[in-house]
PQR file of N, CA, C, O and H, with PARSE charges and radii, in Angstrom:
ATOM      1  N   UNK A   1     -43.994  40.037  26.016 -0.4000 1.5000
ATOM      2  CA  UNK A   1     -45.048  39.644  25.121 -0.0000 2.0000
ATOM      3  C   UNK A   1     -44.603  38.489  24.229  0.5500 1.7000
ATOM      4  O   UNK A   1     -45.397  37.594  23.941 -0.5500 1.4000
ATOM      5  N   UNK A   2     -43.350  38.497  23.790 -0.4000 1.5000
ATOM      6  CA  UNK A   2     -42.866  37.445  22.898 -0.0000 2.0000
ATOM      7  C   UNK A   2     -42.886  36.090  23.592  0.5500 1.7000
ATOM      8  O   UNK A   2     -43.221  35.083  22.968 -0.5500 1.4000
ATOM      9  H   UNK A   2     -42.705  39.224  24.024  0.4000 1.0000
ATOM     10  N   UNK A   3     -42.535  36.052  24.861 -0.4000 1.5000
ATOM     11  CA  UNK A   3     -42.541  34.784  25.587 -0.0000 2.0000
ATOM     12  C   UNK A   3     -43.968  34.271  25.746  0.5500 1.7000
ATOM     13  O   UNK A   3     -44.213  33.069  25.646 -0.5500 1.4000
ATOM     14  H   UNK A   3     -42.262  36.870  25.367  0.4000 1.0000
ATOM     15  N   UNK A   4     -44.899  35.170  25.991 -0.4000 1.5000
ATOM     16  CA  UNK A   4     -46.299  34.768  26.103 -0.0000 2.0000
ATOM     17  C   UNK A   4     -46.785  34.158  24.792  0.5500 1.7000
ATOM     18  O   UNK A   4     -47.422  33.104  24.798 -0.5500 1.4000
ATOM     19  H   UNK A   4     -44.699  36.147  26.073  0.4000 1.0000
ATOM     20  N   UNK A   5     -46.492  34.807  23.677 -0.4000 1.5000
ATOM     21  CA  UNK A   5     -46.919  34.285  22.378 -0.0000 2.0000
ATOM     22  C   UNK A   5     -46.190  32.987  22.065  0.5500 1.7000
ATOM     23  O   UNK A   5     -46.783  32.070  21.496 -0.5500 1.4000
ATOM     24  H   UNK A   5     -45.975  35.663  23.672  0.4000 1.0000
ATOM     25  N   UNK A   6     -44.917  32.895  22.426 -0.4000 1.5000
ATOM     26  CA  UNK A   6     -44.181  31.649  22.221 -0.0000 2.0000
ATOM     27  C   UNK A   6     -44.878  30.498  22.947  0.5500 1.7000
ATOM     28  O   UNK A   6     -45.062  29.420  22.382 -0.5500 1.4000
ATOM     29  H   UNK A   6     -44.435  33.640  22.887  0.4000 1.0000
ATOM     30  N   UNK A   7     -45.260  30.734  24.195 -0.4000 1.5000
ATOM     31  CA  UNK A   7     -45.940  29.692  24.967 -0.0000 2.0000
ATOM     32  C   UNK A   7     -47.292  29.342  24.364  0.5500 1.7000
ATOM     33  O   UNK A   7     -47.702  28.182  24.406 -0.5500 1.4000
ATOM     34  H   UNK A   7     -45.111  31.609  24.654  0.4000 1.0000
ATOM     35  N   UNK A   8     -47.986  30.314  23.808 -0.4000 1.5000
ATOM     36  CA  UNK A   8     -49.279  30.048  23.185 -0.0000 2.0000
ATOM     37  C   UNK A   8     -49.130  29.260  21.884  0.5500 1.7000
ATOM     38  O   UNK A   8     -50.019  28.488  21.524 -0.5500 1.4000
ATOM     39  H   UNK A   8     -47.653  31.257  23.774  0.4000 1.0000
ATOM     40  N   UNK A   9     -48.012  29.447  21.176 -0.4000 1.5000
ATOM     41  CA  UNK A   9     -47.789  28.767  19.907 -0.0000 2.0000
ATOM     42  C   UNK A   9     -47.084  27.416  20.062  0.5500 1.7000
ATOM     43  O   UNK A   9     -47.051  26.625  19.119 -0.5500 1.4000
ATOM     44  H   UNK A   9     -47.289  30.073  21.469  0.4000 1.0000
ATOM     45  N   UNK A  10     -46.523  27.148  21.238 -0.4000 1.5000
ATOM     46  CA  UNK A  10     -45.766  25.906  21.440 -0.0000 2.0000
ATOM     47  C   UNK A  10     -46.671  24.701  21.222  0.5500 1.7000
ATOM     48  O   UNK A  10     -47.810  24.665  21.689 -0.5500 1.4000
ATOM     49  H   UNK A  10     -46.550  27.790  22.004  0.4000 1.0000
ATOM     50  N   UNK A  11     -46.135  23.706  20.495 -0.4000 1.5000
ATOM     51  CA  UNK A  11     -46.938  22.526  20.194 -0.0000 2.0000
ATOM     52  C   UNK A  11     -46.614  21.336  21.092  0.5500 1.7000
ATOM     53  O   UNK A  11     -47.202  20.268  20.919 -0.5500 1.4000
ATOM     54  H   UNK A  11     -45.210  23.735  20.115  0.4000 1.0000
ATOM     55  N   UNK A  12     -45.710  21.487  22.030 -0.4000 1.5000
ATOM     56  CA  UNK A  12     -45.399  20.421  22.968 -0.0000 2.0000
ATOM     57  C   UNK A  12     -44.321  19.467  22.496  0.5500 1.7000
ATOM     58  O   UNK A  12     -43.915  18.575  23.241 -0.5500 1.4000
ATOM     59  H   UNK A  12     -45.233  22.355  22.170  0.4000 1.0000
ATOM     60  N   UNK A  13     -43.849  19.641  21.267 -0.4000 1.5000
ATOM     61  CA  UNK A  13     -42.800  18.765  20.739 -0.0000 2.0000
ATOM     62  C   UNK A  13     -41.559  19.564  20.364  0.5500 1.7000
ATOM     63  O   UNK A  13     -40.744  19.110  19.561 -0.5500 1.4000
ATOM     64  H   UNK A  13     -44.179  20.365  20.662  0.4000 1.0000
ATOM     65  N   UNK A  14     -41.417  20.744  20.939 -0.4000 1.5000
ATOM     66  CA  UNK A  14     -40.255  21.572  20.667 -0.0000 2.0000
ATOM     67  C   UNK A  14     -40.431  22.535  19.508  0.5500 1.7000
ATOM     68  O   UNK A  14     -39.515  23.295  19.194 -0.5500 1.4000
ATOM     69  H   UNK A  14     -42.079  21.112  21.592  0.4000 1.0000
ATOM     70  N   UNK A  15     -41.576  22.518  18.876 -0.4000 1.5000
ATOM     71  CA  UNK A  15     -41.815  23.403  17.748 -0.0000 2.0000
ATOM     72  C   UNK A  15     -42.916  24.393  18.047  0.5500 1.7000
ATOM     73  O   UNK A  15     -43.481  24.427  19.140 -0.5500 1.4000
ATOM     74  H   UNK A  15     -42.320  21.901  19.131  0.4000 1.0000
ATOM     75  N   UNK A  16     -43.202  25.199  17.041 -0.4000 1.5000
ATOM     76  CA  UNK A  16     -44.259  26.198  17.167 -0.0000 2.0000
ATOM     77  C   UNK A  16     -45.318  25.947  16.105  0.5500 1.7000
ATOM     78  O   UNK A  16     -45.003  25.532  14.989 -0.5500 1.4000
ATOM     79  H   UNK A  16     -42.742  25.173  16.153  0.4000 1.0000
ATOM     80  N   UNK A  17     -46.555  26.196  16.448 -0.4000 1.5000
ATOM     81  CA  UNK A  17     -47.661  26.092  15.506 -0.0000 2.0000
ATOM     82  C   UNK A  17     -47.860  27.464  14.877  0.5500 1.7000
ATOM     83  O   UNK A  17     -48.624  28.288  15.379 -0.5500 1.4000
ATOM     84  H   UNK A  17     -46.811  26.533  17.354  0.4000 1.0000
ATOM     85  N   UNK A  18     -47.161  27.695  13.768 -0.4000 1.5000
ATOM     86  CA  UNK A  18     -47.124  29.016  13.156 -0.0000 2.0000
ATOM     87  C   UNK A  18     -48.481  29.451  12.637  0.5500 1.7000
ATOM     88  O   UNK A  18     -48.699  30.647  12.441 -0.5500 1.4000
ATOM     89  H   UNK A  18     -46.540  27.025  13.360  0.4000 1.0000
ATOM     90  N   UNK A  19     -49.402  28.525  12.407 -0.4000 1.5000
ATOM     91  CA  UNK A  19     -50.715  28.914  11.880 -0.0000 2.0000
ATOM     92  C   UNK A  19     -51.500  29.760  12.882  0.5500 1.7000
ATOM     93  O   UNK A  19     -52.428  30.469  12.491 -0.5500 1.4000
ATOM     94  H   UNK A  19     -49.224  27.554  12.566  0.4000 1.0000
ATOM     95  N   UNK A  20     -51.149  29.698  14.153 -0.4000 1.5000
ATOM     96  CA  UNK A  20     -51.833  30.491  15.163 -0.0000 2.0000
ATOM     97  C   UNK A  20     -51.275  31.889  15.333  0.5500 1.7000
ATOM     98  O   UNK A  20     -51.823  32.687  16.092 -0.5500 1.4000
ATOM     99  H   UNK A  20     -50.395  29.122  14.470  0.4000 1.0000
ATOM    100  N   UNK A  21     -50.186  32.198  14.632 -0.4000 1.5000
ATOM    101  CA  UNK A  21     -49.547  33.511  14.791 -0.0000 2.0000
ATOM    102  C   UNK A  21     -50.482  34.686  14.473  0.5500 1.7000
ATOM    103  O   UNK A  21     -50.559  35.620  15.270 -0.5500 1.4000
ATOM    104  H   UNK A  21     -49.741  31.549  14.015  0.4000 1.0000
ATOM    105  N   UNK A  22     -51.189  34.673  13.346 -0.4000 1.5000
ATOM    106  CA  UNK A  22     -52.083  35.809  13.077 -0.0000 2.0000
ATOM    107  C   UNK A  22     -53.180  35.967  14.136  0.5500 1.7000
ATOM    108  O   UNK A  22     -53.550  37.085  14.493 -0.5500 1.4000
ATOM    109  H   UNK A  22     -51.126  33.914  12.699  0.4000 1.0000
ATOM    110  N   UNK A  23     -53.685  34.861  14.622 -0.4000 1.5000
ATOM    111  CA  UNK A  23     -54.728  34.908  15.642 -0.0000 2.0000
ATOM    112  C   UNK A  23     -54.229  35.595  16.904  0.5500 1.7000
ATOM    113  O   UNK A  23     -54.877  36.509  17.413 -0.5500 1.4000
ATOM    114  H   UNK A  23     -53.385  33.952  14.331  0.4000 1.0000
ATOM    115  N   UNK A  24     -53.075  35.156  17.413 -0.4000 1.5000
ATOM    116  CA  UNK A  24     -52.561  35.712  18.673 -0.0000 2.0000
ATOM    117  C   UNK A  24     -52.041  37.125  18.500  0.5500 1.7000
ATOM    118  O   UNK A  24     -52.141  37.930  19.426 -0.5500 1.4000
ATOM    119  H   UNK A  24     -52.549  34.413  16.999  0.4000 1.0000
ATOM    120  N   UNK A  25     -51.489  37.448  17.340 -0.4000 1.5000
ATOM    121  CA  UNK A  25     -51.062  38.833  17.103 -0.0000 2.0000
ATOM    122  C   UNK A  25     -52.266  39.767  17.135  0.5500 1.7000
ATOM    123  O   UNK A  25     -52.204  40.852  17.712 -0.5500 1.4000
ATOM    124  H   UNK A  25     -51.408  36.794  16.588  0.4000 1.0000
ATOM    125  N   UNK A  26     -53.353  39.341  16.517 -0.4000 1.5000
ATOM    126  CA  UNK A  26     -54.562  40.153  16.525 -0.0000 2.0000
ATOM    127  C   UNK A  26     -55.185  40.247  17.902  0.5500 1.7000
ATOM    128  O   UNK A  26     -55.624  41.318  18.321 -0.5500 1.4000
ATOM    129  H   UNK A  26     -53.403  38.459  16.048  0.4000 1.0000
ATOM    130  N   UNK A  27     -55.225  39.124  18.605 -0.4000 1.5000
ATOM    131  CA  UNK A  27     -55.858  39.097  19.924 -0.0000 2.0000
ATOM    132  C   UNK A  27     -55.081  39.911  20.949  0.5500 1.7000
ATOM    133  O   UNK A  27     -55.671  40.525  21.838 -0.5500 1.4000
ATOM    134  H   UNK A  27     -54.868  38.254  18.264  0.4000 1.0000
ATOM    135  N   UNK A  28     -53.756  39.914  20.826 -0.4000 1.5000
ATOM    136  CA  UNK A  28     -52.926  40.607  21.804 -0.0000 2.0000
ATOM    137  C   UNK A  28     -52.467  41.984  21.331  0.5500 1.7000
ATOM    138  O   UNK A  28     -51.756  42.679  22.056 -0.5500 1.4000
ATOM    139  H   UNK A  28     -53.277  39.415  20.105  0.4000 1.0000
ATOM    140  N   UNK A  29     -52.863  42.383  20.131 -0.4000 1.5000
ATOM    141  CA  UNK A  29     -52.566  43.727  19.636 -0.0000 2.0000
ATOM    142  C   UNK A  29     -51.140  43.937  19.168  0.5500 1.7000
ATOM    143  O   UNK A  29     -50.633  45.056  19.240 -0.5500 1.4000
ATOM    144  H   UNK A  29     -53.441  41.818  19.542  0.4000 1.0000
ATOM    145  N   UNK A  30     -50.484  42.900  18.695 -0.4000 1.5000
ATOM    146  CA  UNK A  30     -49.114  43.030  18.199 -0.0000 2.0000
ATOM    147  C   UNK A  30     -49.157  43.681  16.820  0.5500 1.7000
ATOM    148  O   UNK A  30     -49.871  43.220  15.930 -0.5500 1.4000
ATOM    149  H   UNK A  30     -50.896  41.991  18.637  0.4000 1.0000
ATOM    150  N   UNK A  31     -48.390  44.755  16.652 -0.4000 1.5000
ATOM    151  CA  UNK A  31     -48.345  45.446  15.363 -0.0000 2.0000
ATOM    152  C   UNK A  31     -47.019  45.224  14.648  0.5500 1.7000
ATOM    153  O   UNK A  31     -46.972  45.295  13.420 -0.5500 1.4000
ATOM    154  H   UNK A  31     -47.810  45.130  17.376  0.4000 1.0000
ATOM    155  N   UNK A  32     -45.952  44.959  15.374 -0.4000 1.5000
ATOM    156  CA  UNK A  32     -44.629  44.719  14.782 -0.0000 2.0000
ATOM    157  C   UNK A  32     -44.395  43.215  14.692  0.5500 1.7000
ATOM    158  O   UNK A  32     -43.701  42.635  15.527 -0.5500 1.4000
ATOM    159  H   UNK A  32     -45.991  44.901  16.372  0.4000 1.0000
ATOM    160  N   UNK A  33     -44.979  42.591  13.674 -0.4000 1.5000
ATOM    161  CA  UNK A  33     -44.901  41.137  13.542 -0.0000 2.0000
ATOM    162  C   UNK A  33     -43.480  40.704  13.183  0.5500 1.7000
ATOM    163  O   UNK A  33     -43.017  39.662  13.646 -0.5500 1.4000
ATOM    164  H   UNK A  33     -45.543  43.062  12.995  0.4000 1.0000
ATOM    165  N   UNK A  34     -42.795  41.484  12.374 -0.4000 1.5000
ATOM    166  CA  UNK A  34     -41.424  41.129  11.998 -0.0000 2.0000
ATOM    167  C   UNK A  34     -40.506  41.110  13.227  0.5500 1.7000
ATOM    168  O   UNK A  34     -39.690  40.202  13.383 -0.5500 1.4000
ATOM    169  H   UNK A  34     -43.171  42.330  11.998  0.4000 1.0000
ATOM    170  N   UNK A  35     -40.644  42.102  14.084 -0.4000 1.5000
ATOM    171  CA  UNK A  35     -39.873  42.131  15.326 -0.0000 2.0000
ATOM    172  C   UNK A  35     -40.222  40.961  16.222  0.5500 1.7000
ATOM    173  O   UNK A  35     -39.344  40.378  16.859 -0.5500 1.4000
ATOM    174  H   UNK A  35     -41.307  42.840  13.957  0.4000 1.0000
ATOM    175  N   UNK A  36     -41.496  40.615  16.276 -0.4000 1.5000
ATOM    176  CA  UNK A  36     -41.930  39.463  17.069 -0.0000 2.0000
ATOM    177  C   UNK A  36     -41.312  38.183  16.540  0.5500 1.7000
ATOM    178  O   UNK A  36     -40.869  37.344  17.324 -0.5500 1.4000
ATOM    179  H   UNK A  36     -42.209  41.088  15.759  0.4000 1.0000
ATOM    180  N   UNK A  37     -41.275  38.016  15.222 -0.4000 1.5000
ATOM    181  CA  UNK A  37     -40.675  36.812  14.637 -0.0000 2.0000
ATOM    182  C   UNK A  37     -39.204  36.687  15.021  0.5500 1.7000
ATOM    183  O   UNK A  37     -38.734  35.590  15.324 -0.5500 1.4000
ATOM    184  H   UNK A  37     -41.635  38.697  14.585  0.4000 1.0000
ATOM    185  N   UNK A  38     -38.486  37.786  15.011 -0.4000 1.5000
ATOM    186  CA  UNK A  38     -37.074  37.762  15.423 -0.0000 2.0000
ATOM    187  C   UNK A  38     -36.953  37.327  16.880  0.5500 1.7000
ATOM    188  O   UNK A  38     -36.084  36.524  17.219 -0.5500 1.4000
ATOM    189  H   UNK A  38     -38.868  38.677  14.765  0.4000 1.0000
ATOM    190  N   UNK A  39     -37.805  37.845  17.727 -0.4000 1.5000
ATOM    191  CA  UNK A  39     -37.765  37.475  19.144 -0.0000 2.0000
ATOM    192  C   UNK A  39     -38.135  36.015  19.354  0.5500 1.7000
ATOM    193  O   UNK A  39     -37.535  35.337  20.187 -0.5500 1.4000
ATOM    194  H   UNK A  39     -38.511  38.498  17.452  0.4000 1.0000
ATOM    195  N   UNK A  40     -39.122  35.524  18.603 -0.4000 1.5000
ATOM    196  CA  UNK A  40     -39.518  34.117  18.729 -0.0000 2.0000
ATOM    197  C   UNK A  40     -38.380  33.185  18.320  0.5500 1.7000
ATOM    198  O   UNK A  40     -38.185  32.138  18.937 -0.5500 1.4000
ATOM    199  H   UNK A  40     -39.610  36.075  17.926  0.4000 1.0000
ATOM    200  N   UNK A  41     -37.634  33.555  17.292 -0.4000 1.5000
ATOM    201  CA  UNK A  41     -36.495  32.740  16.863 -0.0000 2.0000
ATOM    202  C   UNK A  41     -35.395  32.726  17.911  0.5500 1.7000
ATOM    203  O   UNK A  41     -34.758  31.695  18.123 -0.5500 1.4000
ATOM    204  H   UNK A  41     -37.793  34.406  16.790  0.4000 1.0000
ATOM    205  N   UNK A  42     -35.164  33.850  18.566 -0.4000 1.5000
ATOM    206  CA  UNK A  42     -34.157  33.904  19.632 -0.0000 2.0000
ATOM    207  C   UNK A  42     -34.591  33.010  20.793  0.5500 1.7000
ATOM    208  O   UNK A  42     -33.784  32.261  21.341 -0.5500 1.4000
ATOM    209  H   UNK A  42     -35.682  34.688  18.393  0.4000 1.0000
ATOM    210  N   UNK A  43     -35.860  33.093  21.162 -0.4000 1.5000
ATOM    211  CA  UNK A  43     -36.364  32.257  22.257 -0.0000 2.0000
ATOM    212  C   UNK A  43     -36.251  30.788  21.891  0.5500 1.7000
ATOM    213  O   UNK A  43     -35.829  29.975  22.714 -0.5500 1.4000
ATOM    214  H   UNK A  43     -36.516  33.702  20.717  0.4000 1.0000
ATOM    215  N   UNK A  44     -36.624  30.437  20.664 -0.4000 1.5000
ATOM    216  CA  UNK A  44     -36.592  29.041  20.223 -0.0000 2.0000
ATOM    217  C   UNK A  44     -35.163  28.489  20.195  0.5500 1.7000
ATOM    218  O   UNK A  44     -34.943  27.321  20.514 -0.5500 1.4000
ATOM    219  H   UNK A  44     -36.966  31.098  19.996  0.4000 1.0000
ATOM    220  N   UNK A  45     -34.217  29.308  19.824 -0.4000 1.5000
ATOM    221  CA  UNK A  45     -32.836  28.852  19.708 -0.0000 2.0000
ATOM    222  C   UNK A  45     -32.023  28.927  20.986  0.5500 1.7000
ATOM    223  O   UNK A  45     -30.875  28.483  21.011 -0.5500 1.4000
ATOM    224  H   UNK A  45     -34.396  30.257  19.566  0.4000 1.0000
ATOM    225  N   UNK A  46     -32.590  29.475  22.040 -0.4000 1.5000
ATOM    226  CA  UNK A  46     -31.846  29.644  23.296 -0.0000 2.0000
ATOM    227  C   UNK A  46     -31.592  28.309  23.970  0.5500 1.7000
ATOM    228  O   UNK A  46     -32.488  27.472  24.080 -0.5500 1.4000
ATOM    229  H   UNK A  46     -33.522  29.836  22.020  0.4000 1.0000
ATOM    230  N   UNK A  47     -30.375  28.125  24.414 -0.4000 1.5000
ATOM    231  CA  UNK A  47     -30.011  26.958  25.218 -0.0000 2.0000
ATOM    232  C   UNK A  47     -29.485  27.463  26.551  0.5500 1.7000
ATOM    233  O   UNK A  47     -28.577  28.294  26.585 -0.5500 1.4000
ATOM    234  H   UNK A  47     -29.648  28.805  24.325  0.4000 1.0000
ATOM    235  N   UNK A  48     -30.054  26.963  27.664 -0.4000 1.5000
ATOM    236  CA  UNK A  48     -29.560  27.427  28.955 -0.0000 2.0000
ATOM    237  C   UNK A  48     -28.101  27.023  29.151  0.5500 1.7000
ATOM    238  O   UNK A  48     -27.660  26.011  28.605 -0.5500 1.4000
ATOM    239  H   UNK A  48     -30.792  26.288  27.636  0.4000 1.0000
ATOM    240  N   UNK A  49     -27.353  27.803  29.924 -0.4000 1.5000
ATOM    241  CA  UNK A  49     -25.944  27.455  30.153 -0.0000 2.0000
ATOM    242  C   UNK A  49     -25.832  26.125  30.877  0.5500 1.7000
ATOM    243  O   UNK A  49     -26.657  25.788  31.727 -0.5500 1.4000
ATOM    244  H   UNK A  49     -27.711  28.624  30.367  0.4000 1.0000
ATOM    245  N   UNK A  50     -24.796  25.376  30.525 -0.4000 1.5000
ATOM    246  CA  UNK A  50     -24.559  24.096  31.153 -0.0000 2.0000
ATOM    247  C   UNK A  50     -23.851  24.304  32.487  0.5500 1.7000
ATOM    248  O   UNK A  50     -23.084  25.251  32.663 -0.5500 1.4000
ATOM    249  H   UNK A  50     -24.126  25.649  29.835  0.4000 1.0000
ATOM    250  N   UNK A  51     -24.123  23.409  33.410 -0.4000 1.5000
ATOM    251  CA  UNK A  51     -23.441  23.491  34.696 -0.0000 2.0000
ATOM    252  C   UNK A  51     -21.950  23.241  34.501  0.5500 1.7000
ATOM    253  O   UNK A  51     -21.563  22.295  33.815 -0.5500 1.4000
ATOM    254  H   UNK A  51     -24.746  22.640  33.267  0.4000 1.0000
ATOM    255  N   UNK A  52     -21.118  24.081  35.096 -0.4000 1.5000
ATOM    256  CA  UNK A  52     -19.678  23.839  34.982 -0.0000 2.0000
ATOM    257  C   UNK A  52     -19.290  22.550  35.727  0.5500 1.7000
ATOM    258  O   UNK A  52     -19.863  22.221  36.765 -0.5500 1.4000
ATOM    259  H   UNK A  52     -21.433  24.849  35.653  0.4000 1.0000
ATOM    260  N   UNK A  53     -18.342  21.861  35.192 -0.4000 1.5000
ATOM    261  CA  UNK A  53     -17.891  20.643  35.861 -0.0000 2.0000
ATOM    262  C   UNK A  53     -17.077  21.023  37.087  0.5500 1.7000
ATOM    263  O   UNK A  53     -16.233  21.918  37.027 -0.5500 1.4000
ATOM    264  H   UNK A  53     -17.877  22.128  34.349  0.4000 1.0000
ATOM    265  N   UNK A  54     -17.327  20.352  38.181 -0.4000 1.5000
ATOM    266  CA  UNK A  54     -16.541  20.685  39.404 -0.0000 2.0000
ATOM    267  C   UNK A  54     -15.076  20.314  39.206  0.5500 1.7000
ATOM    268  O   UNK A  54     -14.751  19.234  38.714 -0.5500 1.4000
ATOM    269  H   UNK A  54     -18.012  19.626  38.230  0.4000 1.0000
ATOM    270  N   UNK A  55     -14.218  21.216  39.593 -0.4000 1.5000
ATOM    271  CA  UNK A  55     -12.778  20.932  39.509 -0.0000 2.0000
ATOM    272  C   UNK A  55     -12.238  20.718  40.903  0.5500 1.7000
ATOM    273  O   UNK A  55     -12.637  21.382  41.860 -0.5500 1.4000
ATOM    274  H   UNK A  55     -14.482  22.094  39.993  0.4000 1.0000
ATOM    275  N   UNK A  56     -11.339  19.793  40.990 -0.4000 1.5000
ATOM    276  CA  UNK A  56     -10.761  19.473  42.310 -0.0000 2.0000
ATOM    277  C   UNK A  56      -9.340  19.943  42.402  0.5500 1.7000
ATOM    278  O   UNK A  56      -8.695  19.761  43.434 -0.5500 1.4000
ATOM    279  H   UNK A  56     -11.015  19.254  40.212  0.4000 1.0000
TER
END
């Protein structure tokens, strides 16, 4: 659910449009908003692992 809401709030420039949070929480039935905020921050801060450099 957190990833779905993250995608709905994404503004296309790497940020989130926080003003839509109450709307989507209500529409999707989220009751633990504090837990959702923690999950959204983890998703926002995640960096995929870098490819290891080939060693010869």
